[in-house]
C-alpha positions as CSV (number, residue, x, y, z in Angstrom):
1,M,0.0,0.0,0.0
2,S,1.5,3.4,-0.9
3,D,1.9,6.3,1.5
4,T,-0.8,8.3,-0.4
5,Q,-3.3,5.5,0.3
6,I,-3.0,5.4,4.0
7,V,-3.5,9.1,4.8
8,T,-6.5,9.5,7.1
9,P,-8.2,12.9,6.6
10,L,-8.5,15.0,9.8
11,R,-11.0,17.7,10.4
12,A,-10.9,20.4,13.0
13,D,-14.7,20.4,13.3
14,A,-17.4,18.9,11.1
15,E,-19.0,22.3,10.9
16,D,-15.8,24.2,10.3
17,T,-15.7,24.3,6.6
18,L,-14.1,26.8,4.2
19,E,-16.5,28.5,1.8
20,I,-15.5,30.7,-1.1
21,A,-18.1,32.2,-3.5
22,G,-20.7,29.7,-2.2
23,V,-18.5,26.7,-2.8
24,R,-17.7,24.6,0.3
25,L,-14.2,23.2,0.3
26,A,-13.2,20.2,2.4
27,S,-9.5,21.1,2.5
28,R,-7.9,24.4,3.7
29,L,-4.8,23.6,1.7
30,F,-4.5,24.9,-1.9
31,I,-1.6,23.4,-3.9
32,G,0.3,24.6,-6.9
33,S,1.2,22.5,-9.9
34,A,4.5,24.0,-11.1
35,G,8.0,22.8,-10.7
36,Y,7.5,19.1,-9.9
37,P,10.2,16.6,-11.0
38,S,7.5,14.7,-13.0
39,Q,3.8,14.5,-13.7
40,A,3.6,11.3,-11.7
41,I,5.0,13.0,-8.7
42,L,2.7,16.0,-9.2
43,R,-0.3,13.6,-9.2
44,D,0.8,11.7,-6.1
45,A,1.7,14.9,-4.2
46,V,-1.7,16.5,-5.0
47,Q,-3.4,13.3,-3.8
48,A,-1.4,13.2,-0.6
49,S,-2.1,16.9,0.1
50,G,-5.9,16.3,0.1
51,A,-6.3,19.7,-1.6
52,D,-9.5,20.4,-3.4
53,I,-8.0,23.4,-5.3
54,V,-5.0,23.2,-7.6
55,T,-3.5,26.4,-9.1
56,A,-2.0,26.5,-12.6
57,S,-0.5,29.3,-14.6
58,I,-2.6,29.8,-17.7
59,R,0.5,31.1,-19.5
60,R,2.3,27.8,-18.8
61,V,-0.6,25.5,-19.5
62,S,-1.2,24.5,-23.1
63,L,-4.3,22.4,-23.6
64,Q,-2.6,20.8,-26.6
65,G,0.7,20.0,-24.9
66,H,2.1,19.4,-21.4
67,G,-0.7,21.3,-19.7
68,S,-3.4,19.0,-21.1
69,D,-1.8,16.1,-19.3
70,T,-1.9,18.1,-16.1
71,V,-5.6,18.7,-16.5
72,R,-6.1,15.0,-17.3
73,I,-4.1,13.5,-14.4
74,L,-5.7,15.9,-11.9
75,K,-9.3,15.4,-13.1
76,G,-11.8,16.0,-10.3
77,K,-9.9,18.8,-8.8
78,R,-11.0,22.4,-9.0
79,F,-8.4,24.3,-11.0
80,L,-7.6,27.9,-10.0
81,P,-5.9,29.4,-13.0
82,N,-3.6,32.3,-12.2
83,T,-2.2,35.3,-14.1
84,A,1.4,34.6,-13.2
85,G,3.9,36.6,-15.3
86,C,1.5,39.5,-15.9
87,E,2.9,43.0,-15.2
88,T,-0.1,45.2,-16.1
89,A,-3.8,45.1,-15.5
90,R,-4.5,44.8,-19.2
91,D,-2.4,41.6,-19.4
92,A,-4.0,40.1,-16.3
93,I,-7.5,40.7,-17.6
94,M,-6.7,39.2,-21.0
95,T,-5.1,36.2,-19.3
96,A,-8.1,35.7,-17.1
97,E,-10.4,35.7,-20.1
98,L,-8.2,33.1,-21.8
99,A,-8.3,31.0,-18.6
100,R,-12.1,31.1,-18.4
101,E,-12.4,29.9,-22.0
102,A,-9.7,27.3,-21.8
103,L,-10.6,25.7,-18.4
104,D,-14.3,26.6,-18.3
105,T,-14.1,28.3,-14.9
106,N,-14.7,31.9,-13.7
107,W,-12.4,31.4,-10.8
108,I,-9.1,33.3,-11.2
109,K,-6.1,34.0,-9.0
110,V,-4.9,37.5,-10.0
111,E,-1.2,38.3,-10.0
112,V,0.2,41.6,-11.3
113,I,3.9,41.8,-10.6
114,G,5.5,45.1,-10.1
115,D,9.1,44.2,-9.5
116,R,11.0,41.3,-11.0
117,E,13.5,40.9,-8.2
118,T,11.1,40.7,-5.3
119,L,8.0,39.6,-7.2
120,Y,6.0,42.2,-5.2
121,P,2.6,43.0,-6.6
122,D,1.9,46.3,-8.4
123,V,-0.9,47.4,-6.1
124,A,-2.5,50.0,-8.4
125,E,-2.5,47.7,-11.4
126,L,-3.7,44.8,-9.3
127,I,-6.7,46.8,-7.9
128,E,-7.6,47.9,-11.5
129,A,-7.5,44.4,-12.8
130,C,-9.5,43.0,-9.9
131,R,-12.2,45.6,-10.2
132,H,-12.6,44.9,-13.9
133,L,-12.7,41.1,-13.4
134,V,-15.2,41.3,-10.5
135,D,-17.5,43.4,-12.7
136,D,-17.1,40.8,-15.5
137,G,-18.4,38.0,-13.3
138,F,-15.1,36.4,-12.2
139,V,-14.6,34.9,-8.7
140,V,-11.4,36.9,-8.0
141,L,-8.7,35.8,-5.5
142,P,-5.9,38.3,-5.7
143,Y,-2.2,37.7,-4.6
144,C,-1.2,40.8,-2.7
145,N,1.3,42.1,-0.2
146,D,0.7,41.7,3.5
147,D,-0.9,45.2,3.9
148,P,-4.2,45.4,5.8
149,I,-5.3,48.5,3.8
150,V,-4.6,46.8,0.4
151,C,-6.5,43.7,1.6
152,Q,-9.4,45.9,2.7
153,R,-9.5,47.7,-0.7
154,L,-9.6,44.3,-2.5
155,E,-12.4,43.1,-0.3
156,D,-14.4,46.3,-0.8
157,I,-14.3,46.0,-4.6
158,G,-15.8,42.5,-4.4
159,C,-12.9,40.0,-4.3
160,A,-14.1,36.6,-3.0
161,A,-10.9,36.2,-0.9
162,V,-7.6,37.9,-0.4
163,M,-4.2,36.2,-0.7
164,P,-1.6,38.1,1.2
165,M,2.0,36.9,0.9
166,G,3.7,35.3,3.9
167,S,7.0,36.3,2.5
168,L,8.7,36.5,-0.9
169,I,7.5,34.0,-3.5
170,G,9.6,30.8,-3.4
171,S,11.8,32.1,-0.5
172,G,10.8,29.6,2.1
173,M,11.1,32.3,4.7
174,G,7.7,31.6,6.3
175,V,5.5,34.3,7.8
176,A,7.7,37.4,7.7
177,N,5.2,39.8,9.4
178,P,2.9,37.9,11.7
179,A,1.5,41.1,13.2
180,N,0.2,42.3,9.9
181,L,-1.1,38.9,8.9
182,E,-3.0,38.5,12.2
183,L,-4.6,42.0,11.7
184,I,-5.6,41.1,8.1
185,C,-7.2,37.9,9.3
186,R,-9.0,39.5,12.2
187,R,-10.5,42.3,10.1
188,A,-11.3,40.4,6.9
189,K,-14.9,39.4,6.1
190,V,-13.7,37.2,3.3
191,P,-11.4,34.2,3.5
192,V,-7.7,35.0,3.9
193,V,-5.4,32.6,2.0
194,V,-1.7,32.9,2.9
195,D,0.1,32.7,-0.4
196,A,3.9,32.6,-0.9
197,G,6.9,32.1,1.3
198,I,5.8,29.0,3.3
199,G,8.8,26.7,3.4
200,T,7.9,23.8,5.7
201,A,5.1,22.5,7.8
202,S,5.8,24.7,10.9
203,D,5.4,27.8,8.7
204,A,1.9,26.6,7.6
205,V,1.0,25.9,11.2
206,I,2.0,29.5,12.2
207,A,-0.1,31.0,9.3
208,M,-3.2,29.0,10.3
209,E,-2.7,29.8,14.1
210,L,-2.8,33.5,13.2
211,G,-6.3,33.0,11.8
212,A,-5.7,32.3,8.1
213,S,-8.5,30.5,6.3
214,A,-6.2,28.5,4.1
215,C,-2.6,28.3,2.8
216,L,-1.5,28.1,-0.8
217,I,1.7,26.1,-1.2
218,N,3.7,25.3,-4.3
219,T,7.5,25.5,-4.1
220,A,7.8,24.0,-0.6
221,V,6.2,20.8,-1.9
222,A,7.4,20.7,-5.5
223,K,11.1,21.3,-4.6
224,A,11.2,19.2,-1.5
225,D,13.5,16.1,-1.5
226,D,10.3,14.1,-1.2
227,P,7.4,16.1,-2.6
228,V,4.7,13.5,-1.7
229,R,5.8,13.3,1.9
230,M,6.0,17.1,2.2
231,A,2.5,17.4,0.7
232,R,1.3,15.0,3.4
233,A,3.1,17.1,6.1
234,M,1.5,20.3,4.8
235,R,-1.9,18.7,4.9
236,R,-1.5,17.8,8.5
237,A,0.1,21.1,9.4
238,V,-2.8,23.1,8.0
239,E,-5.3,21.0,9.9
240,A,-3.2,21.2,13.1
241,G,-2.9,25.0,12.8
242,R,-6.6,25.4,12.3
243,D,-7.4,23.2,15.3
244,A,-5.0,25.2,17.5
245,Y,-6.5,28.5,16.3
246,L,-10.0,27.3,17.1
247,A,-8.9,25.9,20.5
248,G,-7.3,29.2,21.5
249,R,-3.8,29.3,22.8
250,I,-2.8,30.2,26.4
251,P,-1.4,33.7,26.9
252,R,2.3,34.2,26.9
253,R,3.8,35.1,30.3
254,G,7.2,36.4,31.3
255,R,7.3,34.1,34.4
256,A,6.8,30.4,35.2
257,E,3.4,29.2,36.4
258,P,3.2,25.7,37.8
259,S,0.7,23.4,36.2
260,S,0.2,21.4,39.4
261,P,-1.3,22.8,42.6
262,Q,1.1,23.9,45.3
263,L,-1.2,23.1,48.2
264,G,-1.0,19.7,49.9
265,L,2.7,19.0,49.0
266,V,4.5,16.5,51.2
267,G,6.4,18.4,53.9
268,S,4.5,21.7,53.4
């Protein structure tokens, strides 16, 4: 029996489900489809992750070539095409329209990159693209910087979720600014999906403990020494982090506090 066949799904709470644009999702882990050593490993990693949603760059996917195989082997998953590589609102809008036609979905992850070195979003172009796509009937999930004001603006124009970066794309640095992320999660009335920077399972736990609705992970799985095992670890990490968030952590203290009562000790 393979590792992917013995994974037992965990749930924080039967009623604790993620819903985006009226669609209920069983998993709070979104997984990317780029950079895997082979299509077979991609398939097995996605299965091990338990993810319902798989992201794919529409500029990379060709339905007549390699991309058509990706769509075939991941049949049954909800594809979330993204506008990776776009640098203007115009390009992102055109790419989203191509994705809707090619993959028969109105869901789109919007990326508009403003800087090639950091891959930071161009906020002005991003907001323009998202406003147009929302008006055009898309379910818009924008990749954005970890700025509470930007996230609020994106929510206000009708985005179905916001996807603030944990840290730089592909960096594996984890959650660089937990205070900002916690504030975004606390204020948002739409799901918050932490996107970019998660490098290992403990990073995903931290993001979820801060109140994130989900994590989107690609490089940390695809480039791991064992992508299938890492996908399984991320699955469990997201579930554990969500459980811990719902349970409520104890407060941090600057002094020790015994867990056992002091009264009734022998010799006291």
